[in-house]
Phi, psi and omega in degrees: 000141180262135179236130177284158175304129180089354181280140177285132176260313174239129180260120181302129179088356180275159180299142180288131180225017176142187180239156183233151172232137178282118175278305172215138177133190182225134184224142171253139180248130188215165170229157181262126183257210182298139179059027177076010181289132180277134175242112179284123183271322179191173173242146180240138179232189185313128175088355183265161190258148173229149175079017183293343177284000178295345179277358179282177181285347179290148182257007179229157176287126180278351180226166175243164178215135183228140178288130178271346175207174176303125191226146175249124183247150170253133183242135175234134176291160178297323179297319179294319180294317180298318180298316180294319182294326180286332184260348182236093183303322180297319178295317179298319179295316179299322178293320179299316178296318180300313181294323179295318180292322179295318178298317179297318179298317182296315180294320180295319180299314180298315183294315185283325181299332181295340184250002184261144175283170178300317179301316181293324178295319180293317178298316180299320178297317180296320179292321176298313181299321178295317179294325184285318188247339181074184180230149174226129181054037174083007178228153179298143183278031174205140179252100179259145175287161176299329178293318178298318179297319179296318180295331178278321183281350180075038180220197182254160179299320180297319179293323177297317179299317180295316181294316179298322177297317179294318180296324178293319178296327179277002180062027176272337174223167175230157177227140179228087189070236178271354182273149183240140175236150176240100185295326181222097184298319181297321179295317178294321180298329181293344178293337180233017181302329185298338179277344183052041186211132171222142176299129182287150179290000000 
């Protein structure tokens, strides 16, 4: 299925009707928090899964997903997925490992975020985005708004703007209009090395 930029792929709170895999494109996965504030949980790129919580006892999607660019998705019904998992032991094992790793990432993120400053959260978000999308010609291969970065880092748009301004003055990042570049990823990473923690891609 083809999804236009900005199109909803999974609607938060809607009845579960299957699982999705990103064939080509970029997707943000989010949940709605207090006062309708969006919290971006992760980004998904080629080969990654959406809607995997559909196997729970809940009958609705607990998160939403929106295409960040024109994206092609593969859709499998829950019945089709159950049939494959029951008949393909290797696939079932891979799914078990995937869910265990996802749970570990979620628990680690909650634990570590409680001890990180706003600056560290923004840096961590930038490093995650770099690992997920990479850079071309000195800029990240995705153009996110300051609000999107804030929604992912768990802070405010104003704080993100201040941190990005400070990082630019320190020559740890560069900006080209709305695009962001990281000239030395290792140098930026050393700003939060003491935590020995980065959000996994």
